[in-house]
C-alpha distance (Angstrom), angle and dihedral (degrees) to the residues before:
residue distance angle dihedral
M1 . . .
S2 3.80 . .
S3 3.79 124.9 .
T4 3.82 88.0 -99.9
G5 3.81 91.9 57.8
A6 3.82 94.0 -108.7
F7 3.80 116.9 139.0
Q8 3.80 143.1 161.6
Y9 3.80 122.7 -130.0
W10 3.81 120.7 -165.9
Q11 3.80 120.4 -165.7
R12 3.80 111.9 147.2
T13 3.82 101.3 150.1
M14 3.80 117.6 104.2
V15 3.81 111.0 -137.9
H16 3.80 125.3 -144.7
A17 3.80 105.6 -172.2
G18 3.78 133.2 180.0
P19 3.81 141.7 71.5
G20 3.79 109.6 -60.7
T21 3.81 97.5 19.9
V22 3.81 90.5 119.4
L23 3.82 86.3 77.7
R24 3.81 87.5 72.9
L25 3.82 94.4 65.1
P26 3.83 100.5 101.1
G27 3.80 91.5 46.6
L28 3.80 92.0 47.0
F29 3.79 92.2 52.4
S30 3.78 89.8 47.6
G31 3.78 89.3 53.0
L32 3.80 90.1 51.9
G33 3.80 90.4 53.0
S34 3.80 98.7 -107.1
S35 3.81 123.9 136.6
K36 3.83 102.4 166.9
V37 3.80 114.9 49.1
L38 3.80 128.6 -171.6
L39 3.80 110.2 -147.1
V40 3.81 110.4 -149.1
S41 3.80 121.5 -166.8
D42 3.82 140.2 126.2
Q43 3.79 137.0 -90.5
G44 3.80 93.9 -105.7
L45 3.80 92.2 59.8
K46 3.79 89.7 43.5
D47 3.81 90.4 54.2
A48 3.81 90.8 46.5
G49 3.79 91.2 55.4
V50 3.81 94.6 -117.0
V51 3.81 94.3 116.7
D52 3.80 92.6 51.5
R53 3.82 91.7 48.2
V54 3.78 91.9 54.7
A55 3.80 93.6 41.1
A56 3.80 89.7 54.3
L57 3.81 90.0 61.2
F58 3.79 89.9 69.7
D59 3.81 92.3 52.9
E60 3.79 91.6 47.6
Q61 3.82 94.8 49.1
R62 3.78 100.9 30.7
G63 3.80 94.7 110.4
P64 3.82 101.5 56.6
C65 3.79 95.8 39.1
G66 3.79 103.7 31.3
V67 3.81 89.6 -138.3
R68 3.79 123.1 134.3
L69 3.77 138.1 171.1
A70 3.79 113.6 -97.0
G71 3.79 89.2 -165.7
V72 3.79 147.8 -41.1
F73 3.81 124.4 -113.0
T74 3.82 116.9 -169.1
D75 3.81 102.5 161.6
T76 3.80 95.6 97.8
A77 3.80 109.3 142.7
P78 3.80 126.5 -141.8
D79 3.81 114.5 -89.3
A80 3.83 92.4 27.6
E81 3.79 93.6 -86.4
S82 3.81 114.6 -149.9
S83 3.83 96.4 -132.5
C84 3.82 91.2 56.2
I85 3.79 90.1 49.2
D86 3.80 88.5 56.0
D87 3.81 89.6 51.4
C88 3.80 90.4 51.3
L89 3.80 91.1 47.5
A90 3.81 89.8 54.3
V91 3.82 91.0 51.2
A92 3.80 91.5 49.0
R93 3.78 91.9 53.7
A94 3.80 95.9 41.6
S95 3.81 92.0 50.2
G96 3.79 94.3 48.2
A97 3.81 91.5 -124.2
D98 3.79 115.3 178.4
G99 3.82 95.9 -177.5
L100 3.80 136.2 43.6
L101 3.81 126.8 -142.6
A102 3.81 115.4 -169.2
L103 3.81 112.8 -161.1
G104 3.78 115.7 178.1
G105 3.76 146.6 39.3
G106 3.77 129.9 -40.7
S107 3.81 96.4 -64.3
V108 3.80 92.4 56.3
L109 3.80 94.0 42.4
D110 3.81 93.4 49.7
S111 3.81 93.2 43.2
V112 3.80 91.7 56.3
K113 3.79 90.7 50.7
L114 3.81 89.4 58.7
V115 3.80 91.9 45.7
K116 3.80 87.6 55.8
L117 3.80 91.9 46.5
A118 3.81 91.1 50.4
M119 3.81 90.7 49.6
Y120 3.80 89.8 50.0
F121 3.81 94.2 51.0
K122 3.83 92.1 38.2
V123 3.81 95.1 -128.5
D124 3.80 126.3 152.2
S125 3.81 96.3 -139.4
V126 3.79 135.1 25.0
A127 3.80 86.8 -130.6
Q128 3.80 85.6 78.0
L129 3.81 87.8 62.9
L130 3.81 97.4 42.7
K131 3.78 103.3 70.9
S132 3.81 94.8 138.4
P133 3.82 137.5 22.6
V134 3.82 90.4 -101.6
K135 3.80 126.7 39.5
M136 3.80 118.0 -179.6
M137 3.80 125.6 178.0
Q138 3.79 132.4 174.5
W139 3.77 137.4 -171.5
P140 3.02 126.4 -58.1
E141 3.82 90.4 30.3
V142 3.79 85.4 59.6
D143 3.80 125.8 25.4
Y144 3.80 136.2 -171.6
M145 3.79 103.9 -46.1
G146 3.79 98.3 -138.8
V147 3.82 96.6 -130.9
P148 3.84 114.1 113.2
H149 3.80 104.7 -126.1
I150 3.81 129.1 -172.5
S151 3.80 126.8 175.7
V152 3.80 127.8 -157.1
P153 3.82 111.9 -172.0
T154 3.80 118.3 -148.9
T155 3.80 94.0 -169.9
A156 3.79 131.0 50.5
G157 3.76 98.8 -134.1
T158 3.78 123.1 72.6
G159 3.80 99.6 44.0
A160 3.81 86.4 -154.9
E161 3.80 90.5 141.2
V162 3.81 91.5 80.3
T163 3.79 103.4 31.1
N164 3.78 132.9 93.9
G165 3.80 93.5 -141.7
A166 3.79 133.6 85.9
V167 3.79 134.8 -173.2
I168 3.81 113.1 -146.5
Y169 3.80 126.2 -171.1
N170 3.79 116.4 -136.4
K171 3.80 102.6 -157.1
D172 3.79 93.8 -171.5
L173 3.80 92.6 57.1
G174 3.81 96.4 30.4
I175 3.81 92.6 -130.4
K176 3.79 138.0 111.4
H177 3.80 120.5 -122.8
L178 3.79 122.6 -147.9
V179 3.80 113.6 -146.0
V180 3.81 119.2 -173.3
S181 3.77 121.3 176.1
H182 3.77 139.5 152.2
Y183 3.83 110.0 -106.4
L184 3.81 92.6 21.2
E185 3.80 89.6 109.7
S186 3.81 124.9 87.7
D187 3.78 119.4 -84.8
I188 3.81 87.6 -135.9
A189 3.79 133.4 14.3
V190 3.80 118.2 -157.3
L191 3.81 110.7 -156.8
D192 3.80 106.6 -167.8
A193 3.80 118.2 167.6
H194 3.81 90.7 -152.3
M195 3.82 88.1 69.5
T196 3.82 91.3 62.9
T197 3.82 104.1 41.9
G198 3.81 93.2 93.2
L199 3.79 93.1 57.9
P200 3.84 110.0 116.0
P201 3.83 119.0 -120.6
M202 3.82 96.7 -105.6
L203 3.80 93.4 50.3
T204 3.81 90.2 43.6
A205 3.80 89.5 54.6
A206 3.80 94.2 45.3
T207 3.80 95.8 48.7
G208 3.79 90.2 45.2
M209 3.80 90.1 53.9
D210 3.80 88.6 52.1
A211 3.81 89.0 57.0
L212 3.80 92.3 46.3
T213 3.80 90.4 50.8
H214 3.80 90.4 52.5
A215 3.79 90.1 54.9
I216 3.81 96.3 44.4
E217 3.79 94.6 46.6
T218 3.81 90.6 52.2
M219 3.80 90.7 48.0
G220 3.80 86.0 53.8
H221 3.79 90.9 71.3
P222 3.83 105.5 90.2
N223 3.82 95.3 -156.0
T224 3.78 100.3 44.6
G225 3.81 115.8 141.9
H226 3.79 125.0 -103.1
F227 3.82 95.1 -109.3
T228 3.79 92.4 51.8
L229 3.79 94.8 43.0
A230 3.80 91.7 50.5
H231 3.80 91.0 55.9
A232 3.80 93.6 44.1
E233 3.81 97.2 48.1
T234 3.79 95.5 42.2
S235 3.79 93.7 47.2
A236 3.81 92.2 48.6
K237 3.81 91.2 53.4
I238 3.81 92.3 47.4
I239 3.80 90.9 50.1
M240 3.79 93.9 49.8
Q241 3.81 89.4 51.6
N242 3.79 98.6 44.0
L243 3.80 110.1 27.7
P244 3.83 94.3 76.9
K245 3.82 88.7 48.8
V246 3.80 95.8 54.7
V247 3.81 92.7 44.3
A248 3.81 89.6 52.6
D249 3.82 94.6 42.1
G250 3.79 117.0 18.5
S251 3.81 91.6 -173.8
D252 3.81 93.8 64.0
L253 3.82 97.5 115.3
L254 3.79 96.4 -174.3
A255 3.80 92.4 53.1
R256 3.81 91.2 43.1
Q257 3.80 90.0 52.5
A258 3.79 91.5 47.9
M259 3.80 89.8 53.1
L260 3.81 92.3 50.5
N261 3.80 91.0 50.2
A262 3.81 92.3 47.2
S263 3.79 93.0 47.1
A264 3.80 91.3 55.3
M265 3.80 92.5 47.9
A266 3.80 93.4 46.8
C267 3.79 95.7 52.8
N268 3.78 92.0 42.6
S269 3.79 87.4 58.5
V270 3.81 89.9 53.4
V271 3.79 97.2 54.6
N272 3.80 91.5 45.9
D273 3.79 92.8 55.4
F274 3.80 110.4 29.2
G275 3.76 109.4 -175.3
P276 3.80 144.7 121.5
S277 3.82 109.1 -16.6
P278 3.80 108.2 170.1
V279 3.82 95.7 172.5
H280 3.80 92.6 54.4
N281 3.80 90.1 44.4
F282 3.81 88.9 60.4
A283 3.82 93.7 39.4
H284 3.79 93.8 53.5
A285 3.80 90.3 51.2
F286 3.80 94.3 49.8
G287 3.79 89.5 46.5
A288 3.80 94.0 51.3
V289 3.82 97.0 42.0
C290 3.81 103.2 30.8
H291 3.83 101.0 22.5
I292 3.79 93.8 -126.1
H293 3.80 115.6 165.5
H294 3.79 108.5 -97.3
G295 3.79 94.8 -128.5
E296 3.79 93.5 48.4
A297 3.80 90.0 47.8
N298 3.80 92.2 52.5
G299 3.79 91.7 46.0
V300 3.80 93.4 53.1
L301 3.79 94.6 41.3
L302 3.81 101.6 43.4
P303 3.82 99.7 76.6
I304 3.81 93.8 35.2
V305 3.81 94.2 51.6
M306 3.81 89.9 46.2
E307 3.81 89.6 53.2
E308 3.80 96.6 45.0
F309 3.81 95.3 38.8
A310 3.80 97.0 35.6
D311 3.79 95.1 138.8
F312 3.80 89.3 64.0
Y313 3.82 89.8 61.8
V314 3.82 98.5 40.6
P315 3.85 94.4 92.7
V316 3.83 89.3 59.8
A317 3.80 97.9 37.3
D318 3.80 93.4 118.0
R319 3.81 91.3 55.5
L320 3.78 91.7 50.2
K321 3.80 92.7 48.0
G322 3.78 89.4 58.8
V323 3.80 91.4 56.2
F324 3.78 98.8 44.3
G325 3.79 99.4 34.7
V326 3.80 96.3 -128.3
E327 3.80 134.3 141.3
G328 3.78 132.9 -130.3
E329 3.76 137.4 70.6
G330 3.78 134.8 -95.9
R331 3.78 115.7 -26.2
A332 3.80 93.0 3.2
A333 3.80 90.0 56.6
V334 3.81 92.1 49.9
L335 3.80 91.3 51.1
A336 3.81 90.1 48.4
C337 3.82 89.5 53.5
A338 3.81 90.3 50.1
A339 3.80 89.3 51.0
R340 3.80 90.0 51.8
I341 3.81 90.1 53.4
S342 3.80 90.6 48.8
A343 3.80 88.9 52.2
L344 3.80 89.6 51.8
L345 3.81 90.7 52.8
E346 3.78 90.1 49.6
E347 3.80 91.8 49.1
M348 3.81 91.8 52.3
G349 3.79 96.4 42.8
H350 3.80 90.2 -118.1
P351 3.84 115.6 157.2
R352 3.78 115.1 -94.7
D353 3.81 94.6 -157.0
F354 3.82 141.5 5.2
T355 3.79 96.7 -99.2
R356 3.79 92.3 120.9
H357 3.80 89.6 60.8
D358 3.83 91.7 58.1
I359 3.81 95.1 -141.7
P360 3.84 110.2 -169.9
L361 3.79 121.4 -135.0
S362 3.81 87.2 -120.0
K363 3.82 87.4 74.5
M364 3.79 91.4 65.7
P365 3.85 96.7 93.8
D366 3.81 90.8 50.6
I367 3.80 91.5 48.8
V368 3.81 92.0 49.0
L369 3.80 90.3 49.8
A370 3.82 91.7 48.8
I371 3.81 91.1 50.4
A372 3.80 91.3 50.7
H373 3.82 93.9 47.2
D374 3.79 97.0 44.4
P375 3.83 110.5 111.9
I376 3.81 90.9 -125.3
A377 3.81 90.2 62.4
A378 3.80 88.3 73.2
F379 3.81 89.1 73.0
L380 3.80 94.7 51.9
P381 3.82 123.5 -1.2
L382 3.79 106.1 -144.3
P383 3.83 117.8 -127.1
M384 3.79 116.2 -111.6
D385 3.79 94.6 -123.0
L386 3.81 89.9 56.8
I387 3.81 91.5 48.1
E388 3.79 92.0 50.5
T389 3.80 93.7 46.8
V390 3.81 95.7 47.3
C391 3.80 93.6 44.3
S392 3.79 91.7 49.1
R393 3.80 91.3 51.2
V394 3.80 98.9 45.9
C395 3.82 93.5 42.2
N396 3.80 92.2 42.6
W397 3.77 92.3 -127.2
S398 3.80 108.2 167.9
């Protein structure tokens, strides 16, 4: 938001939310004008039977809607790796697909966004679009891309189903690219709690902490707009109420649905107010260098960064107090919020540090370099003493 209070808020994706809404997929694609859909997912969801369940919907409803699957691609790699996106792009073109269905977590959802972008710009490889760590495009430089696109998240964490941003891992360069563009987001997001009930407790906790971190980091921007703040605060409260429930009982459909809804709202707040995000800056680095799951990284880092970088959060302490239900003022309130997050991690059995990953001290230079080169660092370069302190704590380096 500018100093005058003016801001822009982009939310184009239509949301269909509720248990059972996945049944609407063939009809939704028909309404968007698609008749040949490429279903994109990953091998884990294929092995779990989720891909086949969704694919069967198109056989069952093919008559009334005239929509069929052009193909199924399940070789999506973790971290939305660019080479796998190229493979998916080749399948989409070879199969004659005129619609894209993303079924999965953040890596799948972001990968499909880049497939669509590559189809729009008629390039053979996403490398042709990733010339710098950050690529940002707005209308009218980019227009509606003409490829019907629906996303079905299977985790309640990234919220990538409703956002016009994507994080892509370039394995050759060892860096992550941030791509933000109008019309990159799905036309429709289908949030169906049934798609998340098979998620194990640890992964449920980790993805939920990713969503909570999205909300808290957006709330950390003192001048964020009212639309964005409403999504961030509401989603944070919903997550605090429901994340322990779904970790304890993965079959709780109401809590699962609440988490899906909150995840979408939280990430939508992020892309509408990009700004300093120190927790994600660290998490991206540990993901790139040490291959730690993004949600787990955010969960471990969130309370520690809030403790060590408390002054950064002091201007928004009153907002945070309202989410976490703590007392105090200023720095004391921030530390109380961090303690509440630590208690949540303890309650869920979520790791409190990265000890189990056995990260050697020799990795420190690579981590520092990854933090400095992460696109988010452009908003707020982190001081070296903070980097050293946080890394020592999360890696348990004495």
